[in-house]
C-alpha positions in Angstrom: 0.0 0.0 0.0 2.9 2.4 0.8 4.3 1.8 -2.6 1.0 2.8 -4.2 0.8 5.9 -2.1 4.3 7.0 -3.0 3.6 6.4 -6.7 0.5 8.4 -6.5 2.3 11.3 -4.9 5.2 11.1 -7.3 3.2 10.9 -10.5 0.5 13.5 -9.6 2.1 15.8 -7.0 -0.8 15.3 -4.6 -0.3 15.5 -0.8 -0.1 12.6 1.6 -3.8 12.8 2.8 -5.2 12.8 -0.7 -2.9 9.9 -1.8 -4.1 7.9 1.2 -7.7 8.6 0.4 -7.2 7.4 -3.2 -5.3 4.3 -2.1 -8.1 3.5 0.4 -10.7 3.9 -2.4 -8.7 1.6 -4.7 -8.4 -1.0 -1.9 -12.1 -0.9 -1.1 -13.2 -1.1 -4.7 -10.5 -3.3 -6.2 -13.0 -5.8 -7.6 -15.0 -3.0 -9.3 -12.0 -1.1 -10.9 -11.7 -3.1 -14.1 -15.3 -2.3 -15.0 -14.9 1.3 -14.0 -11.8 1.6 -16.3 -13.3 0.0 -19.3 -15.2 3.0 -20.4 -18.5 3.2 -22.3 -21.8 4.9 -22.0 -23.5 2.6 -19.5 -26.2 4.9 -17.9 -26.9 2.2 -15.2 -23.3 2.6 -14.0 -22.3 6.2 -13.1 -18.7 5.1 -13.0 -18.7 3.8 -16.6 -16.4 5.9 -18.8 -14.2 7.1 -15.9 -11.1 6.3 -18.0 -12.5 8.4 -20.9 -13.1 11.3 -18.5 -9.6 11.0 -17.1 -8.1 11.1 -20.6 -10.1 14.2 -21.4 -8.9 15.9 -18.2 -5.4 15.2 -19.2 -5.9 16.4 -22.8 -5.6 13.0 -24.3 -8.5 12.4 -26.8 -7.2 8.9 -28.0 
């Protein structure tokens, strides 16, 4: 877990508290993450397309 937190801080520049919150979220929802990251327009799943949204935030339209 500590390695994930350090990687989050290194790659994004976020603070310790935020990195810990993200790591906790990932740990709690590990089984759901693949579906969340697949993308798509599934209106029944508000997390669908999260990867597409993240790409858009980072300026990557691919």
